[in-house]
mmCIF file of the N, C-alpha and C atoms, coordinates in Angstrom:
data_MODEL
# 
_entry.id   MODEL 
# 
loop_
_atom_site.group_PDB 
_atom_site.id 
_atom_site.type_symbol 
_atom_site.label_atom_id 
_atom_site.label_alt_id 
_atom_site.label_comp_id 
_atom_site.label_asym_id 
_atom_site.label_entity_id 
_atom_site.label_seq_id 
_atom_site.pdbx_PDB_ins_code 
_atom_site.Cartn_x 
_atom_site.Cartn_y 
_atom_site.Cartn_z 
_atom_site.occupancy 
_atom_site.B_iso_or_equiv 
_atom_site.pdbx_formal_charge 
_atom_site.auth_seq_id 
_atom_site.auth_comp_id 
_atom_site.auth_asym_id 
_atom_site.auth_atom_id 
_atom_site.pdbx_PDB_model_num 
ATOM 1   N N  . MET A 1 1  ? 81.216  87.266  120.866 1.00 0.00 ? 1  MET A N  1 
ATOM 2   C CA . MET A 1 1  ? 81.820  88.371  120.156 1.00 0.00 ? 1  MET A CA 1 
ATOM 3   C C  . MET A 1 1  ? 80.925  88.753  118.987 1.00 0.00 ? 1  MET A C  1 
ATOM 4   N N  . SER A 1 2  ? 80.828  90.023  118.739 1.00 0.00 ? 2  SER A N  1 
ATOM 5   C CA . SER A 1 2  ? 80.015  90.529  117.642 1.00 0.00 ? 2  SER A CA 1 
ATOM 6   C C  . SER A 1 2  ? 80.635  90.168  116.293 1.00 0.00 ? 2  SER A C  1 
ATOM 7   N N  . SER A 1 3  ? 79.792  90.067  115.284 1.00 0.00 ? 3  SER A N  1 
ATOM 8   C CA . SER A 1 3  ? 80.303  89.765  113.947 1.00 0.00 ? 3  SER A CA 1 
ATOM 9   C C  . SER A 1 3  ? 80.839  91.004  113.253 1.00 0.00 ? 3  SER A C  1 
ATOM 10  N N  . THR A 1 4  ? 80.637  92.172  113.854 1.00 0.00 ? 4  THR A N  1 
ATOM 11  C CA . THR A 1 4  ? 81.163  93.408  113.278 1.00 0.00 ? 4  THR A CA 1 
ATOM 12  C C  . THR A 1 4  ? 81.982  94.161  114.322 1.00 0.00 ? 4  THR A C  1 
ATOM 13  N N  . PRO A 1 5  ? 82.977  94.912  113.876 1.00 0.00 ? 5  PRO A N  1 
ATOM 14  C CA . PRO A 1 5  ? 83.802  95.674  114.814 1.00 0.00 ? 5  PRO A CA 1 
ATOM 15  C C  . PRO A 1 5  ? 82.993  96.751  115.535 1.00 0.00 ? 5  PRO A C  1 
ATOM 16  N N  . PRO A 1 6  ? 83.461  97.184  116.690 1.00 0.00 ? 6  PRO A N  1 
ATOM 17  C CA . PRO A 1 6  ? 82.748  98.211  117.453 1.00 0.00 ? 6  PRO A CA 1 
ATOM 18  C C  . PRO A 1 6  ? 82.859  99.590  116.814 1.00 0.00 ? 6  PRO A C  1 
ATOM 19  N N  . ASP A 1 7  ? 81.921  100.443 117.137 1.00 0.00 ? 7  ASP A N  1 
ATOM 20  C CA . ASP A 1 7  ? 81.956  101.863 116.768 1.00 0.00 ? 7  ASP A CA 1 
ATOM 21  C C  . ASP A 1 7  ? 82.079  102.110 115.270 1.00 0.00 ? 7  ASP A C  1 
ATOM 22  N N  . GLY A 1 8  ? 81.590  101.172 114.445 1.00 0.00 ? 8  GLY A N  1 
ATOM 23  C CA . GLY A 1 8  ? 81.644  101.364 113.004 1.00 0.00 ? 8  GLY A CA 1 
ATOM 24  C C  . GLY A 1 8  ? 83.038  101.275 112.407 1.00 0.00 ? 8  GLY A C  1 
ATOM 25  N N  . LEU A 1 9  ? 83.986  100.716 113.151 1.00 0.00 ? 9  LEU A N  1 
ATOM 26  C CA . LEU A 1 9  ? 85.349  100.584 112.649 1.00 0.00 ? 9  LEU A CA 1 
ATOM 27  C C  . LEU A 1 9  ? 85.395  99.547  111.530 1.00 0.00 ? 9  LEU A C  1 
ATOM 28  N N  . PRO A 1 10 ? 86.364  99.657  110.613 1.00 0.00 ? 10 PRO A N  1 
ATOM 29  C CA . PRO A 1 10 ? 86.466  98.683  109.526 1.00 0.00 ? 10 PRO A CA 1 
ATOM 30  C C  . PRO A 1 10 ? 87.003  97.341  110.018 1.00 0.00 ? 10 PRO A C  1 
ATOM 31  N N  . ARG A 1 11 ? 86.763  96.297  109.231 1.00 0.00 ? 11 ARG A N  1 
ATOM 32  C CA . ARG A 1 11 ? 87.245  94.951  109.574 1.00 0.00 ? 11 ARG A CA 1 
ATOM 33  C C  . ARG A 1 11 ? 88.765  94.870  109.494 1.00 0.00 ? 11 ARG A C  1 
ATOM 34  N N  . TYR A 1 12 ? 89.358  95.604  108.553 1.00 0.00 ? 12 TYR A N  1 
ATOM 35  C CA . TYR A 1 12 ? 90.810  95.619  108.379 1.00 0.00 ? 12 TYR A CA 1 
ATOM 36  C C  . TYR A 1 12 ? 91.316  97.008  108.742 1.00 0.00 ? 12 TYR A C  1 
ATOM 37  N N  . ARG A 1 13 ? 92.362  97.039  109.526 1.00 0.00 ? 13 ARG A N  1 
ATOM 38  C CA . ARG A 1 13 ? 92.980  98.322  109.877 1.00 0.00 ? 13 ARG A CA 1 
ATOM 39  C C  . ARG A 1 13 ? 94.496  98.168  109.809 1.00 0.00 ? 13 ARG A C  1 
ATOM 40  N N  . LEU A 1 14 ? 95.161  99.236  109.399 1.00 0.00 ? 14 LEU A N  1 
ATOM 41  C CA . LEU A 1 14 ? 96.612  99.285  109.424 1.00 0.00 ? 14 LEU A CA 1 
ATOM 42  C C  . LEU A 1 14 ? 96.985  100.408 110.373 1.00 0.00 ? 14 LEU A C  1 
ATOM 43  N N  . LEU A 1 15 ? 97.465  100.019 111.539 1.00 0.00 ? 15 LEU A N  1 
ATOM 44  C CA . LEU A 1 15 ? 97.877  101.002 112.526 1.00 0.00 ? 15 LEU A CA 1 
ATOM 45  C C  . LEU A 1 15 ? 99.318  101.404 112.228 1.00 0.00 ? 15 LEU A C  1 
ATOM 46  N N  . THR A 1 16 ? 99.583  102.697 112.200 1.00 0.00 ? 16 THR A N  1 
ATOM 47  C CA . THR A 1 16 ? 100.926 103.197 111.939 1.00 0.00 ? 16 THR A CA 1 
ATOM 48  C C  . THR A 1 16 ? 101.249 104.304 112.917 1.00 0.00 ? 16 THR A C  1 
ATOM 49  N N  . GLY A 1 17 ? 102.529 104.532 113.136 1.00 0.00 ? 17 GLY A N  1 
ATOM 50  C CA . GLY A 1 17 ? 102.923 105.636 113.996 1.00 0.00 ? 17 GLY A CA 1 
ATOM 51  C C  . GLY A 1 17 ? 104.356 105.500 114.459 1.00 0.00 ? 17 GLY A C  1 
ATOM 52  N N  . LYS A 1 18 ? 104.775 106.496 115.195 1.00 0.00 ? 18 LYS A N  1 
ATOM 53  C CA . LYS A 1 18 ? 106.096 106.494 115.798 1.00 0.00 ? 18 LYS A CA 1 
ATOM 54  C C  . LYS A 1 18 ? 106.187 105.314 116.765 1.00 0.00 ? 18 LYS A C  1 
ATOM 55  N N  . ASP A 1 19 ? 107.335 104.655 116.771 1.00 0.00 ? 19 ASP A N  1 
ATOM 56  C CA . ASP A 1 19 ? 107.532 103.493 117.646 1.00 0.00 ? 19 ASP A CA 1 
ATOM 57  C C  . ASP A 1 19 ? 107.739 103.980 119.075 1.00 0.00 ? 19 ASP A C  1 
ATOM 58  N N  . ASP A 1 20 ? 106.610 104.110 119.781 1.00 0.00 ? 20 ASP A N  1 
ATOM 59  C CA . ASP A 1 20 ? 106.660 104.571 121.166 1.00 0.00 ? 20 ASP A CA 1 
ATOM 60  C C  . ASP A 1 20 ? 105.522 103.929 121.956 1.00 0.00 ? 20 ASP A C  1 
ATOM 61  N N  . ALA A 1 21 ? 105.406 104.310 123.199 1.00 0.00 ? 21 ALA A N  1 
ATOM 62  C CA . ALA A 1 21 ? 104.376 103.723 124.067 1.00 0.00 ? 21 ALA A CA 1 
ATOM 63  C C  . ALA A 1 21 ? 102.971 104.010 123.557 1.00 0.00 ? 21 ALA A C  1 
ATOM 64  N N  . THR A 1 22 ? 102.759 105.161 122.949 1.00 0.00 ? 22 THR A N  1 
ATOM 65  C CA . THR A 1 22 ? 101.443 105.502 122.428 1.00 0.00 ? 22 THR A CA 1 
ATOM 66  C C  . THR A 1 22 ? 101.013 104.502 121.359 1.00 0.00 ? 22 THR A C  1 
ATOM 67  N N  . PHE A 1 23 ? 101.927 104.160 120.449 1.00 0.00 ? 23 PHE A N  1 
ATOM 68  C CA . PHE A 1 23 ? 101.608 103.178 119.420 1.00 0.00 ? 23 PHE A CA 1 
ATOM 69  C C  . PHE A 1 23 ? 101.291 101.823 120.053 1.00 0.00 ? 23 PHE A C  1 
ATOM 70  N N  . CYS A 1 24 ? 102.100 101.409 121.009 1.00 0.00 ? 24 CYS A N  1 
ATOM 71  C CA . CYS A 1 24 ? 101.869 100.123 121.683 1.00 0.00 ? 24 CYS A CA 1 
ATOM 72  C C  . CYS A 1 24 ? 100.514 100.090 122.365 1.00 0.00 ? 24 CYS A C  1 
ATOM 73  N N  . HIS A 1 25 ? 100.107 101.204 122.962 1.00 0.00 ? 25 HIS A N  1 
ATOM 74  C CA . HIS A 1 25 ? 98.790  101.274 123.606 1.00 0.00 ? 25 HIS A CA 1 
ATOM 75  C C  . HIS A 1 25 ? 97.673  101.174 122.569 1.00 0.00 ? 25 HIS A C  1 
ATOM 76  N N  . ARG A 1 26 ? 97.862  101.772 121.378 1.00 0.00 ? 26 ARG A N  1 
ATOM 77  C CA . ARG A 1 26 ? 96.849  101.685 120.320 1.00 0.00 ? 26 ARG A CA 1 
ATOM 78  C C  . ARG A 1 26 ? 96.659  100.246 119.872 1.00 0.00 ? 26 ARG A C  1 
ATOM 79  N N  . VAL A 1 27 ? 97.761  99.526  119.694 1.00 0.00 ? 27 VAL A N  1 
ATOM 80  C CA . VAL A 1 27 ? 97.668  98.118  119.301 1.00 0.00 ? 27 VAL A CA 1 
ATOM 81  C C  . VAL A 1 27 ? 97.007  97.315  120.418 1.00 0.00 ? 27 VAL A C  1 
ATOM 82  N N  . SER A 1 28 ? 97.420  97.544  121.650 1.00 0.00 ? 28 SER A N  1 
ATOM 83  C CA . SER A 1 28 ? 96.844  96.818  122.788 1.00 0.00 ? 28 SER A CA 1 
ATOM 84  C C  . SER A 1 28 ? 95.345  97.077  122.910 1.00 0.00 ? 28 SER A C  1 
ATOM 85  N N  . GLU A 1 29 ? 94.925  98.310  122.686 1.00 0.00 ? 29 GLU A N  1 
ATOM 86  C CA . GLU A 1 29 ? 93.505  98.651  122.752 1.00 0.00 ? 29 GLU A CA 1 
ATOM 87  C C  . GLU A 1 29 ? 92.717  97.908  121.669 1.00 0.00 ? 29 GLU A C  1 
ATOM 88  N N  . ALA A 1 30 ? 93.266  97.844  120.459 1.00 0.00 ? 30 ALA A N  1 
ATOM 89  C CA . ALA A 1 30 ? 92.592  97.131  119.373 1.00 0.00 ? 30 ALA A CA 1 
ATOM 90  C C  . ALA A 1 30 ? 92.467  95.645  119.699 1.00 0.00 ? 30 ALA A C  1 
ATOM 91  N N  . LEU A 1 31 ? 93.507  95.060  120.279 1.00 0.00 ? 31 LEU A N  1 
ATOM 92  C CA . LEU A 1 31 ? 93.446  93.650  120.671 1.00 0.00 ? 31 LEU A CA 1 
ATOM 93  C C  . LEU A 1 31 ? 92.392  93.437  121.747 1.00 0.00 ? 31 LEU A C  1 
ATOM 94  N N  . ALA A 1 32 ? 92.296  94.349  122.686 1.00 0.00 ? 32 ALA A N  1 
ATOM 95  C CA . ALA A 1 32 ? 91.291  94.243  123.751 1.00 0.00 ? 32 ALA A CA 1 
ATOM 96  C C  . ALA A 1 32 ? 89.876  94.361  123.187 1.00 0.00 ? 32 ALA A C  1 
ATOM 97  N N  . GLN A 1 33 ? 89.705  95.091  122.088 1.00 0.00 ? 33 GLN A N  1 
ATOM 98  C CA . GLN A 1 33 ? 88.395  95.219  121.450 1.00 0.00 ? 33 GLN A CA 1 
ATOM 99  C C  . GLN A 1 33 ? 87.999  93.939  120.728 1.00 0.00 ? 33 GLN A C  1 
ATOM 100 N N  . GLY A 1 34 ? 88.965  93.089  120.402 1.00 0.00 ? 34 GLY A N  1 
ATOM 101 C CA . GLY A 1 34 ? 88.662  91.840  119.719 1.00 0.00 ? 34 GLY A CA 1 
ATOM 102 C C  . GLY A 1 34 ? 89.383  91.642  118.402 1.00 0.00 ? 34 GLY A C  1 
ATOM 103 N N  . TYR A 1 35 ? 90.126  92.652  117.941 1.00 0.00 ? 35 TYR A N  1 
ATOM 104 C CA . TYR A 1 35 ? 90.913  92.497  116.718 1.00 0.00 ? 35 TYR A CA 1 
ATOM 105 C C  . TYR A 1 35 ? 92.034  91.496  116.957 1.00 0.00 ? 35 TYR A C  1 
ATOM 106 N N  . VAL A 1 36 ? 92.534  90.914  115.869 1.00 0.00 ? 36 VAL A N  1 
ATOM 107 C CA . VAL A 1 36 ? 93.677  90.007  115.940 1.00 0.00 ? 36 VAL A CA 1 
ATOM 108 C C  . VAL A 1 36 ? 94.769  90.543  115.016 1.00 0.00 ? 36 VAL A C  1 
ATOM 109 N N  . LEU A 1 37 ? 96.020  90.252  115.384 1.00 0.00 ? 37 LEU A N  1 
ATOM 110 C CA . LEU A 1 37 ? 97.139  90.682  114.560 1.00 0.00 ? 37 LEU A CA 1 
ATOM 111 C C  . LEU A 1 37 ? 97.105  89.956  113.223 1.00 0.00 ? 37 LEU A C  1 
ATOM 112 N N  . TYR A 1 38 ? 97.500  90.649  112.171 1.00 0.00 ? 38 TYR A N  1 
ATOM 113 C CA . TYR A 1 38 ? 97.570  90.039  110.850 1.00 0.00 ? 38 TYR A CA 1 
ATOM 114 C C  . TYR A 1 38 ? 98.970  90.286  110.306 1.00 0.00 ? 38 TYR A C  1 
ATOM 115 N N  . GLY A 1 39 ? 99.742  89.234  110.177 1.00 0.00 ? 39 GLY A N  1 
ATOM 116 C CA . GLY A 1 39 ? 101.096 89.365  109.652 1.00 0.00 ? 39 GLY A CA 1 
ATOM 117 C C  . GLY A 1 39 ? 102.059 89.965  110.661 1.00 0.00 ? 39 GLY A C  1 
ATOM 118 N N  . SER A 1 40 ? 103.254 90.177  110.186 1.00 0.00 ? 40 SER A N  1 
ATOM 119 C CA . SER A 1 40 ? 104.315 90.726  111.029 1.00 0.00 ? 40 SER A CA 1 
ATOM 120 C C  . SER A 1 40 ? 104.287 92.247  111.000 1.00 0.00 ? 40 SER A C  1 
ATOM 121 N N  . PRO A 1 41 ? 104.772 92.880  112.057 1.00 0.00 ? 41 PRO A N  1 
ATOM 122 C CA . PRO A 1 41 ? 104.878 94.334  112.029 1.00 0.00 ? 41 PRO A CA 1 
ATOM 123 C C  . PRO A 1 41 ? 105.972 94.760  111.046 1.00 0.00 ? 41 PRO A C  1 
ATOM 124 N N  . ALA A 1 42 ? 105.887 95.990  110.599 1.00 0.00 ? 42 ALA A N  1 
ATOM 125 C CA . ALA A 1 42 ? 106.905 96.565  109.717 1.00 0.00 ? 42 ALA A CA 1 
ATOM 126 C C  . ALA A 1 42 ? 107.480 97.789  110.402 1.00 0.00 ? 42 ALA A C  1 
ATOM 127 N N  . ALA A 1 43 ? 108.748 98.069  110.116 1.00 0.00 ? 43 ALA A N  1 
ATOM 128 C CA . ALA A 1 43 ? 109.394 99.243  110.713 1.00 0.00 ? 43 ALA A CA 1 
ATOM 129 C C  . ALA A 1 43 ? 110.307 99.898  109.685 1.00 0.00 ? 43 ALA A C  1 
ATOM 130 N N  . THR A 1 44 ? 110.391 101.206 109.766 1.00 0.00 ? 44 THR A N  1 
ATOM 131 C CA . THR A 1 44 ? 111.297 101.970 108.915 1.00 0.00 ? 44 THR A CA 1 
ATOM 132 C C  . THR A 1 44 ? 111.785 103.179 109.700 1.00 0.00 ? 44 THR A C  1 
ATOM 133 N N  . PHE A 1 45 ? 112.803 103.817 109.181 1.00 0.00 ? 45 PHE A N  1 
ATOM 134 C CA . PHE A 1 45 ? 113.356 105.020 109.825 1.00 0.00 ? 45 PHE A CA 1 
ATOM 135 C C  . PHE A 1 45 ? 113.140 106.180 108.871 1.00 0.00 ? 45 PHE A C  1 
ATOM 136 N N  . ASN A 1 46 ? 112.527 107.252 109.343 1.00 0.00 ? 46 ASN A N  1 
ATOM 137 C CA . ASN A 1 46 ? 112.215 108.386 108.473 1.00 0.00 ? 46 ASN A CA 1 
ATOM 138 C C  . ASN A 1 46 ? 113.235 109.518 108.561 1.00 0.00 ? 46 ASN A C  1 
ATOM 139 N N  . GLY A 1 47 ? 114.369 109.261 109.166 1.00 0.00 ? 47 GLY A N  1 
ATOM 140 C CA . GLY A 1 47 ? 115.381 110.303 109.324 1.00 0.00 ? 47 GLY A CA 1 
ATOM 141 C C  . GLY A 1 47 ? 115.346 110.961 110.684 1.00 0.00 ? 47 GLY A C  1 
ATOM 142 N N  . GLU A 1 48 ? 114.217 110.795 111.383 1.00 0.00 ? 48 GLU A N  1 
ATOM 143 C CA . GLU A 1 48 ? 114.068 111.355 112.722 1.00 0.00 ? 48 GLU A CA 1 
ATOM 144 C C  . GLU A 1 48 ? 113.780 110.283 113.762 1.00 0.00 ? 48 GLU A C  1 
ATOM 145 N N  . HIS A 1 49 ? 112.880 109.361 113.420 1.00 0.00 ? 49 HIS A N  1 
ATOM 146 C CA . HIS A 1 49 ? 112.515 108.306 114.361 1.00 0.00 ? 49 HIS A CA 1 
ATOM 147 C C  . HIS A 1 49 ? 112.015 107.071 113.609 1.00 0.00 ? 49 HIS A C  1 
ATOM 148 N N  . VAL A 1 50 ? 111.899 105.981 114.329 1.00 0.00 ? 50 VAL A N  1 
ATOM 149 C CA . VAL A 1 50 ? 111.393 104.740 113.761 1.00 0.00 ? 50 VAL A CA 1 
ATOM 150 C C  . VAL A 1 50 ? 109.871 104.836 113.653 1.00 0.00 ? 50 VAL A C  1 
ATOM 151 N N  . VAL A 1 51 ? 109.351 104.469 112.487 1.00 0.00 ? 51 VAL A N  1 
ATOM 152 C CA . VAL A 1 51 ? 107.917 104.437 112.236 1.00 0.00 ? 51 VAL A CA 1 
ATOM 153 C C  . VAL A 1 51 ? 107.539 102.965 112.057 1.00 0.00 ? 51 VAL A C  1 
ATOM 154 N N  . VAL A 1 52 ? 106.475 102.549 112.731 1.00 0.00 ? 52 VAL A N  1 
ATOM 155 C CA . VAL A 1 52 ? 106.051 101.155 112.693 1.00 0.00 ? 52 VAL A CA 1 
ATOM 156 C C  . VAL A 1 52 ? 104.630 101.034 112.146 1.00 0.00 ? 52 VAL A C  1 
ATOM 157 N N  . ALA A 1 53 ? 104.316 99.833  111.680 1.00 0.00 ? 53 ALA A N  1 
ATOM 158 C CA . ALA A 1 53 ? 102.977 99.541  111.165 1.00 0.00 ? 53 ALA A CA 1 
ATOM 159 C C  . ALA A 1 53 ? 102.598 98.127  111.580 1.00 0.00 ? 53 ALA A C  1 
ATOM 160 N N  . GLN A 1 54 ? 101.328 97.951  111.908 1.00 0.00 ? 54 GLN A N  1 
ATOM 161 C CA . GLN A 1 54 ? 100.812 96.626  112.241 1.00 0.00 ? 54 GLN A CA 1 
ATOM 162 C C  . GLN A 1 54 ? 99.400  96.507  111.689 1.00 0.00 ? 54 GLN A C  1 
ATOM 163 N N  . ALA A 1 55 ? 99.183  95.496  110.860 1.00 0.00 ? 55 ALA A N  1 
ATOM 164 C CA . ALA A 1 55 ? 97.847  95.222  110.340 1.00 0.00 ? 55 ALA A CA 1 
ATOM 165 C C  . ALA A 1 55 ? 97.072  94.423  111.380 1.00 0.00 ? 55 ALA A C  1 
ATOM 166 N N  . ILE A 1 56 ? 95.783  94.729  111.488 1.00 0.00 ? 56 ILE A N  1 
ATOM 167 C CA . ILE A 1 56 ? 94.893  93.990  112.378 1.00 0.00 ? 56 ILE A CA 1 
ATOM 168 C C  . ILE A 1 56 ? 93.604  93.683  111.630 1.00 0.00 ? 56 ILE A C  1 
ATOM 169 N N  . LEU A 1 57 ? 92.978  92.573  111.993 1.00 0.00 ? 57 LEU A N  1 
ATOM 170 C CA . LEU A 1 57 ? 91.717  92.140  111.372 1.00 0.00 ? 57 LEU A CA 1 
ATOM 171 C C  . LEU A 1 57 ? 90.672  91.851  112.443 1.00 0.00 ? 57 LEU A C  1 
ATOM 172 N N  . TRP A 1 58 ? 89.440  92.083  112.073 1.00 0.00 ? 58 TRP A N  1 
ATOM 173 C CA . TRP A 1 58 ? 88.338  91.637  112.916 1.00 0.00 ? 58 TRP A CA 1 
ATOM 174 C C  . TRP A 1 58 ? 88.088  90.177  112.554 1.00 0.00 ? 58 TRP A C  1 
ATOM 175 N N  . PRO A 1 59 ? 88.112  89.270  113.506 1.00 0.00 ? 59 PRO A N  1 
ATOM 176 C CA . PRO A 1 59 ? 87.991  87.836  113.178 1.00 0.00 ? 59 PRO A CA 1 
ATOM 177 C C  . PRO A 1 59 ? 86.611  87.500  112.625 1.00 0.00 ? 59 PRO A C  1 
ATOM 178 N N  . GLU A 1 60 ? 86.607  86.549  111.706 1.00 0.00 ? 60 GLU A N  1 
ATOM 179 C CA . GLU A 1 60 ? 85.351  86.036  111.176 1.00 0.00 ? 60 GLU A CA 1 
ATOM 180 C C  . GLU A 1 60 ? 84.660  85.224  112.261 1.00 0.00 ? 60 GLU A C  1 
ATOM 181 N N  . VAL A 1 61 ? 83.366  85.355  112.344 1.00 0.00 ? 61 VAL A N  1 
ATOM 182 C CA . VAL A 1 61 ? 82.593  84.602  113.330 1.00 0.00 ? 61 VAL A CA 1 
ATOM 183 C C  . VAL A 1 61 ? 82.091  83.321  112.670 1.00 0.00 ? 61 VAL A C  1 
ATOM 184 N N  . GLU A 1 62 ? 82.348  82.206  113.304 1.00 0.00 ? 62 GLU A N  1 
ATOM 185 C CA . GLU A 1 62 ? 81.869  80.915  112.806 1.00 0.00 ? 62 GLU A CA 1 
ATOM 186 C C  . GLU A 1 62 ? 80.342  80.883  112.903 1.00 0.00 ? 62 GLU A C  1 
ATOM 187 N N  . ARG A 1 63 ? 79.693  80.436  111.867 1.00 0.00 ? 63 ARG A N  1 
ATOM 188 C CA . ARG A 1 63 ? 78.220  80.391  111.881 1.00 0.00 ? 63 ARG A CA 1 
ATOM 189 C C  . ARG A 1 63 ? 77.733  78.985  111.932 1.00 0.00 ? 63 ARG A C  1 
# 
């Protein structure tokens, strides 16, 4: 695994969005790239739909 994320992406990302299949696919894609989940997901209701957030990190490479 590379020591840096692909495509110039940052090491830390906070994915947010409507709680739907599209959001789940975004998280799944990040995991497939090599990111790992960081902490628990968060959810809130904005009056129309549930909005979720999940932090992800690029793992440190052991040297």
